[in-house]
C-alpha positions as a printed NumPy array, in Angstrom:
array([[ 90.068, 101.941,  99.153],
       [ 93.383, 103.736,  98.598],
       [ 96.435, 101.909,  97.279],
       [ 98.343, 102.739, 100.463],
       [ 95.617, 101.151, 102.612],
       [ 95.403,  98.052, 100.409],
       [ 99.164,  97.552, 100.515],
       [ 99.231,  98.007, 104.291],
       [ 96.505,  95.401, 104.69 ],
       [ 98.285,  93.037, 102.287],
       [101.603,  93.375, 104.111],
       [ 99.857,  92.889, 107.466],
       [ 98.108,  89.723, 106.285],
       [101.349,  88.301, 104.851],
       [103.237,  89.042, 108.085],
       [100.407,  87.585, 110.182],
       [100.224,  84.36 , 108.174],
       [104.022,  83.98 , 107.953],
       [104.759,  84.716, 111.607],
       [101.869,  82.548, 112.802],
       [102.98 ,  79.614, 110.656],
       [106.651,  79.882, 111.616],
       [105.823,  80.549, 115.266],
       [103.401,  77.642, 115.493],
       [105.947,  75.306, 113.904],
       [108.717,  76.507, 116.238],
       [106.583,  76.285, 119.384],
       [105.219,  72.867, 118.445],
       [108.695,  71.561, 117.683],
       [110.061,  72.945, 120.957],
       [107.153,  71.549, 122.999],
       [107.408,  68.105, 121.416],
       [111.199,  68.101, 121.912],
       [110.939,  68.866, 125.636],
       [108.134,  66.339, 126.038],
       [110.196,  63.703, 124.25 ],
       [113.073,  64.218, 126.685],
       [110.797,  63.686, 129.697],
       [109.084,  60.709, 128.05 ],
       [112.485,  59.155, 127.339],
       [113.436,  59.518, 130.999],
       [110.484,  57.527, 132.354],
       [110.696,  55.066, 129.443],
       [114.313,  54.312, 130.376],
       [113.249,  53.736, 133.969],
       [110.544,  51.3  , 132.818],
       [113.074,  49.521, 130.636],
       [115.518,  49.204, 133.532],
       [112.78 ,  47.91 , 135.808],
       [111.892,  45.296, 133.215],
       [115.493,  44.107, 132.898],
       [116.365,  44.157, 136.609],
       [115.713,  41.468, 139.211],
       [115.757,  44.015, 142.049],
       [112.652,  45.017, 143.925],
       [110.721,  47.305, 141.545],
       [109.512,  49.585, 144.329],
       [112.975,  50.258, 145.742],
       [114.601,  50.484, 142.347],
       [111.976,  52.908, 140.993],
       [112.372,  55.294, 143.93 ],
       [116.15 ,  55.131, 143.611],
       [116.061,  55.849, 139.881],
       [113.599,  58.716, 140.408],
       [115.872,  60.261, 142.999],
       [118.946,  59.965, 140.777],
       [117.283,  61.257, 137.609],
       [117.978,  64.777, 136.336],
       [114.375,  64.97 , 135.15 ],
       [112.319,  64.728, 138.298],
       [109.22 ,  62.564, 138.301],
       [106.976,  61.032, 140.951],
       [106.386,  57.337, 141.659],
       [103.171,  55.821, 143.085],
       [102.138,  52.251, 143.809],
       [ 98.616,  50.83 , 143.441],
       [ 97.072,  47.397, 143.961],
       [ 93.575,  46.429, 142.796],
       [ 91.059,  48.813, 144.368],
       [ 93.501,  50.396, 146.819],
       [ 94.245,  54.107, 146.64 ],
       [ 97.541,  55.391, 145.351],
       [100.502,  54.933, 147.677],
       [103.183,  57.6  , 147.045],
       [106.704,  56.154, 146.927],
       [108.559,  59.201, 145.654],
       [107.259,  62.727, 145.21 ],
       [108.946,  65.327, 143.05 ],
       [106.867,  68.395, 142.209],
       [103.461,  66.823, 141.698],
       [101.152,  64.275, 143.222],
       [ 98.194,  62.505, 141.615],
       [ 94.936,  63.279, 143.391],
       [ 92.786,  60.718, 141.576],
       [ 93.632,  57.174, 140.652],
       [ 93.702,  56.587, 136.88 ],
       [ 91.195,  54.159, 135.408],
       [ 92.145,  50.621, 134.487],
       [ 92.1  ,  51.549, 130.791],
       [ 94.473,  54.458, 131.437],
       [ 96.793,  52.237, 133.476],
       [ 96.936,  49.663, 130.695],
       [ 97.181,  52.354, 127.988],
       [100.28 ,  53.824, 129.638],
       [102.139,  50.481, 129.698],
       [103.516,  50.861, 126.178],
       [103.972,  54.652, 125.963],
       [103.319,  57.757, 128.077],
       [ 99.846,  59.279, 127.987],
       [ 98.561,  62.697, 129.08 ],
       [ 95.893,  63.008, 131.752],
       [ 94.951,  66.672, 132.188],
       [ 98.305,  68.356, 132.986],
       [100.071,  65.104, 133.979],
       [102.164,  62.783, 131.814],
       [101.847,  59.152, 132.922],
       [103.796,  55.95 , 132.249],
       [103.041,  52.676, 134.079],
       [104.944,  49.508, 134.9  ],
       [102.999,  46.332, 135.694],
       [104.512,  44.383, 138.566],
       [101.853,  41.677, 138.571],
       [ 98.337,  41.274, 137.272],
       [ 96.907,  43.649, 139.871],
       [ 99.981,  45.677, 140.804],
       [101.177,  48.826, 139.032],
       [103.898,  51.349, 139.439],
       [102.945,  54.843, 138.224],
       [105.72 ,  57.089, 136.959],
       [104.516,  60.574, 136.113],
       [105.586,  64.181, 135.826],
       [103.789,  67.52 , 135.568],
       [103.14 ,  69.254, 132.251],
       [102.325,  72.576, 133.938],
       [105.76 ,  74.095, 133.384],
       [105.793,  73.   , 129.757],
       [102.291,  74.376, 129.15 ],
       [103.106,  77.616, 130.952],
       [106.277,  78.017, 128.948],
       [104.4  ,  77.369, 125.69 ],
       [101.692,  79.925, 126.581],
       [104.349,  82.504, 127.419],
       [106.006,  81.882, 124.088],
       [102.638,  82.265, 122.331],
       [102.109,  85.621, 124.052],
       [105.597,  86.738, 123.082],
       [104.982,  85.631, 119.502],
       [101.695,  87.564, 119.403],
       [103.369,  90.682, 120.777],
       [106.222,  90.354, 118.315],
       [103.759,  89.906, 115.42 ],
       [101.802,  93.006, 116.437],
       [105.003,  95.05 , 116.684],
       [106.18 ,  93.854, 113.265],
       [102.777,  94.582, 111.689],
       [102.73 ,  98.091, 113.158],
       [106.266,  98.688, 111.943],
       [105.311,  97.424, 108.467],
       [102.21 ,  99.622, 108.345],
       [104.2  , 102.684, 109.408],
       [106.933, 101.915, 106.893],
       [104.385, 101.318, 104.129],
       [102.655, 104.582, 105.005],
       [105.923, 106.516, 104.908],
       [107.072, 104.941, 101.646],
       [103.823, 105.187,  99.709],
       [102.881, 108.59 , 101.054],
       [105.844, 109.888,  99.108],
       [105.025, 107.792,  96.076],
       [102.454, 110.234,  94.695],
       [102.974, 109.129,  91.124],
       [101.945, 105.539,  91.834],
       [ 98.926, 106.667,  93.846],
       [ 97.954, 109.136,  91.148],
       [ 98.26 , 106.451,  88.474],
       [ 96.043, 103.998,  90.347],
       [ 93.482, 106.691,  91.162],
       [ 93.498, 107.835,  87.558],
       [ 92.856, 104.302,  86.289],
       [ 90.021, 103.851,  88.746],
       [ 88.452, 107.187,  87.809],
       [ 88.785, 106.386,  84.111],
       [ 86.973, 103.103,  84.621],
       [ 84.175, 104.795,  86.58 ],
       [ 83.836, 107.551,  83.984],
       [ 83.723, 105.027,  81.154],
       [ 80.926, 103.078,  82.876],
       [ 79.013, 106.293,  83.513],
       [ 79.535, 107.409,  79.915],
       [ 78.204, 104.142,  78.497],
       [ 75.202, 104.246,  80.822],
       [ 74.505, 107.901,  80.021],
       [ 74.77 , 107.357,  76.281],
       [ 72.472, 104.334,  76.218],
       [ 69.895, 106.111,  78.406],
       [ 69.818, 109.331,  76.414],
       [ 69.83 , 107.762,  72.96 ],
       [ 67.083, 105.246,  73.706],
       [ 64.194, 107.75 ,  73.401],
       [ 65.036, 109.31 ,  70.001],
       [ 65.874, 105.896,  68.597],
       [ 62.462, 104.627,  69.674],
       [ 60.744, 107.593,  68.005],
       [ 62.742, 107.153,  64.783],
       [ 61.967, 103.433,  64.703],
       [ 58.25 , 104.067,  65.182],
       [ 57.96 , 106.605,  62.364],
       [ 60.165, 104.506,  60.086],
       [ 57.822, 101.544,  60.526],
       [ 54.848, 103.784,  59.63 ],
       [ 56.631, 104.912,  56.471],
       [ 57.675, 101.359,  55.623],
       [ 54.093, 100.14 ,  55.983],
       [ 52.88 , 102.92 ,  53.673],
       [ 50.444, 104.305,  56.236],
       [ 49.105, 107.859,  55.896],
       [ 48.774, 110.262,  53.006],
       [ 51.527, 112.39 ,  51.533],
       [ 51.048, 115.14 ,  54.14 ],
       [ 51.352, 112.711,  57.028],
       [ 54.401, 111.083,  55.516],
       [ 56.067, 114.472,  55.227],
       [ 55.279, 114.967,  58.92 ],
       [ 56.814, 111.566,  59.716],
       [ 59.985, 112.485,  57.829],
       [ 60.13 , 115.839,  59.628],
       [ 59.865, 114.138,  63.024],
       [ 62.567, 111.607,  62.079],
       [ 64.853, 114.442,  61.   ],
       [ 64.155, 116.301,  64.247],
       [ 65.057, 113.269,  66.349],
       [ 68.21 , 112.695,  64.292],
       [ 69.298, 116.266,  65.   ],
       [ 68.56 , 115.764,  68.684],
       [ 70.591, 112.532,  68.67 ],
       [ 73.437, 114.457,  67.09 ],
       [ 73.238, 117.072,  69.837],
       [ 73.121, 114.372,  72.53 ],
       [ 76.182, 112.629,  71.09 ],
       [ 78.086, 115.915,  70.844],
       [ 77.208, 116.769,  74.44 ],
       [ 78.165, 113.302,  75.69 ],
       [ 81.515, 113.57 ,  73.946],
       [ 81.978, 117.033,  75.433],
       [ 81.275, 115.662,  78.929],
       [ 83.89 , 112.974,  78.359],
       [ 86.29 , 115.611,  77.047],
       [ 85.774, 117.673,  80.223],
       [ 86.556, 114.678,  82.415],
       [ 89.68 , 113.799,  80.46 ],
       [ 90.995, 117.361,  80.137],
       [ 93.923, 118.613,  82.195],
       [ 93.066, 120.938,  85.084],
       [ 93.06 , 124.596,  84.042],
       [ 94.011, 125.994,  87.447],
       [ 96.909, 127.931,  85.877],
       [ 94.623, 129.63 ,  83.348],
       [ 92.591, 132.778,  83.974],
       [ 89.455, 134.192,  82.386],
       [ 87.697, 137.592,  82.613],
       [ 84.366, 136.454,  84.027],
       [ 82.919, 139.986,  84.353],
       [ 83.428, 140.641,  80.665],
       [ 82.06 , 137.258,  79.528],
       [ 78.943, 137.503,  81.717],
       [ 78.294, 141.03 ,  80.374],
       [ 78.54 , 139.69 ,  76.812],
       [ 75.953, 136.985,  77.548],
       [ 73.576, 139.561,  79.034],
       [ 74.072, 141.774,  75.982],
       [ 73.222, 138.873,  73.638],
       [ 70.171, 137.902,  75.677],
       [ 68.796, 141.457,  75.578],
       [ 69.227, 141.669,  71.812],
       [ 67.758, 138.226,  71.084],
       [ 64.823, 138.653,  73.493],
       [ 64.15 , 142.386,  73.77 ],
       [ 60.948, 141.863,  75.761],
       [ 62.808, 140.214,  78.621],
       [ 63.421, 142.22 ,  81.799],
       [ 67.032, 141.82 ,  82.879],
       [ 68.576, 143.288,  86.012],
       [ 72.307, 142.916,  86.541],
       [ 74.755, 143.89 ,  89.219],
       [ 78.245, 142.941,  88.117],
       [ 81.475, 143.786,  89.912],
       [ 83.853, 144.826,  87.107],
       [ 87.16 , 143.281,  86.074],
       [ 86.789, 140.045,  88.042],
       [ 88.996, 137.162,  86.929],
       [ 88.659, 133.458,  87.789],
       [ 91.048, 130.482,  87.618],
       [ 89.402, 128.708,  84.709],
       [ 90.064, 128.308,  81.029],
       [ 88.217, 130.764,  78.826],
       [ 86.792, 127.954,  76.714],
       [ 85.302, 126.193,  79.749],
       [ 83.909, 129.44 ,  81.156],
       [ 82.334, 130.352,  77.813],
       [ 80.713, 126.922,  77.611],
       [ 79.423, 127.234,  81.177],
       [ 77.848, 130.641,  80.616],
       [ 76.493, 129.612,  77.205],
       [ 74.667, 126.664,  78.79 ],
       [ 73.193, 128.827,  81.569],
       [ 71.852, 131.55 ,  79.294],
       [ 70.772, 129.039,  76.646],
       [ 68.621, 127.323,  79.286],
       [ 67.072, 130.681,  80.174],
       [ 66.214, 131.365,  76.543],
       [ 64.764, 127.894,  76.024],
       [ 62.921, 127.245,  79.255],
       [ 61.557, 130.616,  80.394],
       [ 59.023, 132.994,  78.793],
       [ 60.57 , 135.712,  76.616],
       [ 59.013, 138.486,  78.7  ],
       [ 59.957, 136.994,  82.111],
       [ 62.439, 138.522,  84.496],
       [ 66.096, 137.559,  84.974],
       [ 68.44 , 138.85 ,  87.644],
       [ 72.22 , 138.405,  87.449],
       [ 74.769, 139.312,  90.127],
       [ 78.536, 138.845,  90.155],
       [ 80.764, 139.638,  93.136],
       [ 83.992, 138.686,  94.826],
       [ 83.861, 137.142,  98.288],
       [ 87.296, 136.57 ,  99.802],
       [ 89.323, 134.532,  97.344],
       [ 86.227, 133.356,  95.459],
       [ 83.919, 134.777,  92.816],
       [ 80.179, 134.188,  93.165],
       [ 77.808, 134.257,  90.181],
       [ 74.076, 134.157,  90.95 ],
       [ 71.425, 133.937,  88.218],
       [ 67.705, 133.859,  89.012],
       [ 64.929, 133.43 ,  86.448],
       [ 61.127, 133.506,  86.497],
       [ 60.595, 130.224,  84.674],
       [ 58.906, 127.062,  85.863],
       [ 61.915, 126.032,  87.955],
       [ 62.612, 122.461,  89.022],
       [ 60.796, 120.056,  91.368],
       [ 61.767, 120.621,  95.02 ],
       [ 63.403, 117.183,  95.237],
       [ 66.067, 118.29 ,  92.736],
       [ 67.063, 121.216,  94.929],
       [ 67.671, 118.822,  97.827],
       [ 69.564, 116.193,  95.811],
       [ 71.586, 118.518,  93.637],
       [ 72.909, 117.449,  90.251],
       [ 73.23 , 113.698,  90.808],
       [ 73.046, 112.557,  87.205],
       [ 71.92 , 114.301,  84.035],
       [ 68.979, 112.002,  83.47 ],
       [ 67.345, 113.218,  86.688],
       [ 66.678, 116.559,  84.978],
       [ 65.085, 115.188,  81.795],
       [ 61.515, 115.399,  83.073],
       [ 61.928, 118.867,  84.528],
       [ 62.818, 120.567,  81.258],
       [ 60.704, 119.643,  78.243],
       [ 62.604, 118.176,  75.327],
       [ 60.134, 119.831,  73.023],
       [ 62.195, 122.99 ,  73.545],
       [ 65.048, 121.354,  71.699],
       [ 67.315, 120.521,  74.627],
       [ 69.246, 117.31 ,  75.039],
       [ 68.758, 117.121,  78.795],
       [ 72.527, 117.354,  79.35 ],
       [ 72.922, 121.058,  80.097],
       [ 72.916, 120.671,  83.873],
       [ 75.431, 117.824,  83.734],
       [ 77.767, 119.86 ,  81.525],
       [ 77.567, 122.839,  83.892],
       [ 78.224, 120.617,  86.905],
       [ 81.222, 118.928,  85.272],
       [ 82.697, 122.258,  84.14 ],
       [ 82.395, 123.818,  87.591],
       [ 83.729, 120.796,  89.505],
       [ 86.571, 120.332,  87.02 ],
       [ 87.732, 123.847,  87.931],
       [ 87.49 , 123.345,  91.722],
       [ 84.234, 125.265,  91.974],
       [ 80.78 , 124.631,  93.387],
       [ 77.306, 124.857,  91.864],
       [ 74.074, 125.07 ,  93.849],
       [ 70.468, 124.947,  92.697],
       [ 67.488, 126.397,  94.543],
       [ 64.164, 128.099,  93.949],
       [ 64.504, 131.743,  92.906],
       [ 62.606, 134.631,  94.446],
       [ 60.681, 134.747,  91.151],
       [ 59.539, 131.101,  91.719],
       [ 61.863, 129.966,  88.937],
       [ 65.397, 128.551,  89.117],
       [ 68.295, 130.067,  91.026],
       [ 71.794, 128.995,  90.009],
       [ 74.658, 129.895,  92.339],
       [ 78.175, 129.243,  91.068],
       [ 81.311, 129.758,  93.137],
       [ 84.715, 129.704,  91.406],
       [ 88.237, 130.361,  92.703],
       [ 89.305, 133.946,  92.02 ],
       [ 92.659, 134.71 ,  90.482]])
């Protein structure tokens, strides 16, 4: 996930938590304050009824009529229905239970959307003073909706502002991305190194134990030593190639450098013809083509390609090389008549170097890292590499690089 996205999410979460907390506190405080005012009104009426010797029914209706906070007054006796004495904006439809009547003697209680306070005239007589909570609840819900809308607007504004600010902050984004890529590359490097070095180390350990145990005659022991030396050399090549892969990843882009690809490919063909004169080589090279790539990287790329041909194909087999410019790109296609690769590799592409170990025998002296090096070199220089079966049933390598 990009830094800009993470920061936008973080800001959104902070705003959401902060606004929700403050809004909930404000709404709760406001609701309780308005409820307290209404409760105080009916509580004062109950107090006045308790201290007065006037008729409670008449006095309660008078006080309800004079009050700024309107409430209704009902009278009930034993099992009789409610008898309205004064109606404001609400009327009870069901008589409260005896427990509710007694519970509301000391302080107001809520029954659905009604707030109730009672005054006991006698053992079986009650005055009910109550008001509606509908307006309060409606007002609170409206405030909640407004708070939600305000929060959404603020979050959107914060996301837009964060996007604008951090879109321009390329250095910070580049730094974070670079750190992440470095961590990934380091993990891959450690995994690659341990995987590739395990096999030669196992071979060396096995032959060393045979020598240590004194097994075999002098001829066999010389063979053991030769095999140990061979695996040591292969380990050295693996380590050098692993370090080169890491060097490719860490190197600065060479997009401002140019290299004469036509000339360098021709030199590789010339060397291949001289080293393997029995090989049939056909080439069709467009002259004087130049690519945006450092000469060192291009030389390493071509050296790996032609080295693989020399190692993994018969000396008298056919090779076809073509080089041409297509638009603002240069395409290099090399087809050989070797054993090729399993079909699954052509579909997957170069996923990881160890996938190619079984396809090219290590008895030929390779480290198994050639394909990975080629892939890293091409991708580092904004190019593309494709593998497929050649028309000679061998391997076809197609490389596309930006032309200069």
